C-alpha positions in Angstrom: 0.0 -0.1 0.0 1.4 3.2 -0.9 1.6 6.3 1.7 -0.6 8.5 -0.1 -4.1 7.5 0.7 -4.8 10.2 3.2 -2.3 12.9 2.4 -4.1 16.2 1.7 -3.0 19.0 -0.6 -0.7 21.4 1.3 1.2 24.8 0.7 4.8 25.2 0.6 7.1 27.8 -0.3 8.6 28.0 -3.6 10.4 30.0 -6.4 8.2 30.4 -9.6 9.1 32.1 -12.9 5.9 33.6 -14.7 7.7 35.2 -17.5 11.4 34.6 -18.8 13.7 37.4 -17.9 16.7 38.4 -15.5 16.9 37.5 -11.9 14.0 39.7 -11.1 11.5 37.2 -12.2 12.2 34.8 -9.8 9.4 35.1 -7.3 9.2 33.6 -3.8 5.5 32.5 -3.2 3.1 29.8 -2.0 2.4 26.8 -4.2 0.0 23.8 -3.6 1.5 20.5 -3.6 -0.6 17.2 -3.7 0.3 13.4 -3.4 2.8 11.9 -5.6 1.6 10.1 -8.3 2.4 6.3 -9.8 6.0 6.2 -10.1 6.7 9.5 -8.2 8.1 10.4 -4.7 7.3 13.6 -2.6 10.5 14.9 -1.0 11.1 17.6 1.5 14.3 19.5 0.3 16.9 20.0 3.1 19.1 21.7 0.2 18.9 22.5 -3.5 21.8 23.0 -5.9 22.4 25.8 -8.1 23.5 25.3 -11.7 23.9 27.5 -14.8 21.2 25.6 -16.4 18.7 27.2 -14.1 19.6 30.2 -15.8 19.1 28.9 -19.2 15.4 28.0 -18.1 15.1 31.2 -16.3 16.0 33.3 -19.4 14.3 31.4 -22.0 17.2 29.7 -23.7 15.9 26.4 -22.7 12.1 25.8 -22.8 10.3 24.8 -19.7 7.1 22.5 -20.2 5.0 25.7 -19.3 4.8 28.8 -17.7 4.8 29.7 -14.8 7.2 26.9 -13.6 9.5 26.2 -10.6 13.2 26.0 -11.7 16.0 23.9 -10.2 17.3 20.7 -11.4 18.8 19.1 -8.3 18.3 18.5 -4.4 18.6 16.1 -1.4 16.4 15.6 1.3 13.8 13.2 2.8 11.0 11.3 1.3 7.6 12.4 2.6 5.6 10.0 0.6 5.6 7.6 -2.2 3.1 7.1 -5.3 1.7 4.1 -6.5 4.4 1.2 -7.6 7.4 2.8 -6.0 9.2 -0.1 -4.4 12.7 1.6 -3.8 12.1 4.5 -1.4 9.8 4.7 1.5 8.9 7.5 4.0 11.9 8.9 5.8 14.6 7.9 3.2 17.4 10.1 2.8 17.7 10.9 -1.0 19.4 12.8 -3.4 17.9 13.3 -7.4 18.7 15.5 -10.4 17.3 16.2 -13.9 14.0 17.2 -12.7 12.7 20.6 -13.0 11.2 21.8 -9.8 13.6 21.9 -7.1 13.4 25.5 -6.1 10.7 24.7 -3.1 10.5 23.3 0.3 8.7 20.2 -1.2 8.4 18.7 -4.4 7.3 15.7 -6.2 9.6 14.0 -8.7 9.9 10.5 -10.7 11.3 8.2 -8.6 13.6 7.0 -11.8 15.9 10.1 -11.1 16.5 9.7 -7.3 19.0 7.5 -5.2 19.6 6.7 -1.8 21.9 9.2 -0.2 24.8 7.4 1.8 24.8 8.4 5.4 28.4 9.4 5.1 27.2 12.3 2.7 25.2 15.4 4.1 22.3 17.1 2.4 24.1 20.2 1.4 27.3 18.2 -0.4 24.4 15.6 -1.8 22.2 18.5 -3.3 25.6 20.2 -4.6 26.8 16.8 -6.3 24.3 15.4 -8.3 24.0 17.5 -11.4 27.7 18.6 -11.3 28.9 15.3 -10.3 27.1 13.1 -12.7 28.4 15.4 -15.5 31.8 15.1 -14.4 31.2 11.3 -14.2 29.8 10.9 -17.8 32.3 13.5 -19.3 35.2 11.5 -17.6 33.9 8.0 -17.8 31.5 7.7 -20.8 32.0 10.3 -23.5 36.1 10.2 -23.2 37.3 7.9 -21.0 40.2 9.4 -19.2 43.0 7.1 -18.3 46.6 7.4 -16.5 48.9 9.4 -19.0 46.1 11.4 -20.8 46.3 15.3 -21.1 43.5 17.1 -20.3 42.4 20.7 -20.6 39.4 22.0 -18.3 37.9 25.1 -18.8 36.6 27.2 -16.0 38.3 24.9 -13.9 37.4 26.7 -10.6 33.7 26.4 -11.3 31.4 24.1 -9.7 31.8 21.2 -12.4 35.4 22.3 -13.2 36.5 21.4 -9.7 35.2 18.2 -9.7 36.3 17.3 -13.1 40.1 18.6 -12.2 40.2 16.6 -8.9 38.5 13.3 -10.4 40.7 13.5 -13.9 43.9 13.9 -11.6 42.8 10.8 -9.5 42.3 9.0 -12.7 46.1 9.7 -13.5 45.5 12.4 -16.0 47.7 15.6 -16.3 45.3 18.5 -15.8 45.6 21.8 -17.6 43.0 24.4 -16.5 41.7 28.0 -17.5 40.5 30.2 -14.9 39.7 34.3 -14.8 41.6 35.6 -11.8 44.5 34.7 -9.7 42.0 33.7 -6.9 40.6 31.3 -9.1 44.0 30.0 -10.4 45.1 29.2 -6.6 41.9 27.4 -6.2 42.2 25.3 -9.4 45.7 24.4 -8.4 44.5 23.3 -4.9 42.2 20.9 -6.7 44.2 18.9 -8.9 45.3 21.3 -11.8 48.9 20.7 -12.8 49.1 23.9 -14.9 46.8 27.0 -14.6 46.2 29.5 -17.6 44.5 32.9 -16.9 42.5 33.5 -20.0 42.7 37.1 -19.4 46.0 37.5 -19.6 47.5 34.7 -21.9 46.5 33.2 -25.2 45.5 29.6 -23.7 45.8 27.9 -26.9 49.4 29.0 -27.3 50.0 28.3 -23.8 48.8 24.7 -23.9 50.9 24.1 -27.1 53.8 25.2 -24.8 52.9 23.3 -21.9 52.5 20.2 -24.0 55.9 20.8 -26.3 53.6 21.1 -29.2 51.8 17.7 -28.9 48.3 19.1 -27.6 45.7 17.4 -25.3 43.8 14.4 -25.6 40.7 16.0 -24.6 39.0 19.5 -23.7 36.1 19.9 -21.5 34.2 23.3 -22.5 31.5 24.6 -20.3 32.1 28.2 -21.6 31.3 28.0 -24.9 31.4 31.1 -27.6 34.5 32.7 -25.7 36.5 29.5 -25.7 35.7 28.2 -29.5 37.2 27.5 -31.9 40.6 28.4 -30.1 39.9 25.2 -28.1 40.2 22.9 -31.1 43.8 24.4 -31.4 44.6 22.8 -28.0 44.0 19.3 -29.2 46.6 16.8 -30.9 45.3 14.6 -33.8 42.2 12.6 -33.3 41.7 14.6 -29.8 38.2 15.0 -28.3 36.3 18.4 -28.0 33.7 17.7 -25.6 31.3 20.6 -24.9 28.9 20.7 -21.9 28.0 24.5 -21.6 27.6 27.9 -22.9 28.4 30.3 -20.0 29.5 32.9 -22.3 26.9 32.2 -24.9 26.3 29.5 -27.5 28.9 28.4 -30.0 28.0 29.6 -33.4 27.4 27.3 -36.1 30.7 26.1 -37.8 31.7 24.1 -41.0 32.5 20.6 -40.0 35.2 20.4 -42.2 36.9 22.5 -39.6 37.4 19.3 -37.7 39.4 17.6 -40.3 41.8 21.0 -40.8 42.6 21.2 -37.1 43.5 17.5 -36.9 40.8 15.0 -37.6 39.3 15.7 -34.3 36.1 14.4 -32.7 33.3 17.0 -31.3 30.7 16.3 -29.3 28.0 17.8 -27.2 26.2 15.3 -24.9 23.3 15.7 -22.4 23.3 14.4 -18.8 19.4 13.5 -19.4 20.3 11.0 -22.2 22.7 9.4 -20.0 20.1 9.0 -17.5 17.4 7.4 -19.6 17.7 3.9 -17.9 17.4 3.3 -14.4 20.3 1.2 -14.0 22.7 3.9 -15.3 21.1 6.5 -12.7 22.1 4.0 -10.0 25.5 2.9 -11.5 26.5 6.3 -12.5 25.6 7.7 -8.8 27.3 4.8 -7.3 30.6 5.8 -9.1 30.1 9.4 -7.9 29.4 8.4 -4.4 32.3 5.8 -4.4 34.9 8.5 -5.5 33.5 11.1 -3.1 33.5 8.6 -0.2 37.3 7.6 -0.9 38.3 11.3 -0.6 39.7 11.2 -4.1 37.0 14.0 -5.0 35.7 16.5 -2.4 32.5 18.6 -3.4 33.2 22.3 -2.5 30.2 24.2 -1.2 31.5 27.5 -1.1 28.3 29.6 -0.8 25.0 28.8 1.1 22.1 31.3 0.9 18.2 31.0 1.7 15.9 29.9 -1.2 14.2 33.3 -0.7 17.5 35.1 -1.9 17.9 33.1 -4.9 17.8 36.1 -7.3 21.2 37.2 -5.5 22.4 33.7 -6.3 21.5 33.6 -10.1 23.4 37.3 -10.4 26.4 35.9 -8.7 26.5 32.8 -10.9 25.9 34.9 -14.1 28.3 37.2 -13.2 31.1 34.4 -12.8 31.6 35.7 -9.4 31.3 32.1 -8.0 33.8 29.2 -7.4 32.6 25.9 -6.5 29.1 25.0 -5.6 26.3 27.4 -4.3 23.6 25.4 -2.6 19.9 27.1 -1.4 18.4 26.5 1.8 14.9 26.4 2.0 
């Protein structure tokens, strides 16, 4: 028997977007929430992750299912109720979840497919900060281009939320890690988190510097969450048959380009993959999360939560993230 038989509709504080725009469109308001449906769980959020994709949904670059909508794509908390057919979870379970729009709320309903049990060794804030960014790092490093000992890796925005996880994990895998950053403070942070070399892109030509570091050979793979500002120079950082892996557009979208450019730059591979596609199968949600939890539990990767803000102050969080003023992860506390 499910746990929703007598659960009434209630009201929770949430952030909603009624029209696309800047941070000012994020409104803090009461929203009604009912029982979970078949295959769903209702979760009381203890911490909520902040990600650049939240900005894309807010400003309309990515289309939500409808307006108004509740932003947010990851969080951690406790199960309040489970819907019909849910066997993996029960009320009181500690969970973390990802890739389900609607996390900017005190409580929310989501498909059980995208939730996993949160190990007791990982607190809610870390759990909320690690799912989208950590699973992104997992598919980039282990499923898109499988980094092994001896590889040379370039990570753009190495002091960012995904960047700090990528650099630590790539170093743990035995790679030589080159990172780009935009300030001396971020350079220091990137070095502390696994980068062997750091390039301040505001002061140096990063492609020329990469060639110098690698003695002309170039990298095996470039991981790029920046986009327009780093393309196509990123291609000049690669050795023949290298991989350009794009996963974000913090500086704007990469403009359309002639695919022949990949041949001209050294018979390169280029890909943009989506976390959602990697999580389509339940067994992959579990396996990818387990690999992430294991590398964090081992101490090889730490999840840096550098900023904590109340959910009601989410507009300020968006301003900081959009202005590239943040390092590591920001979590929102409902």
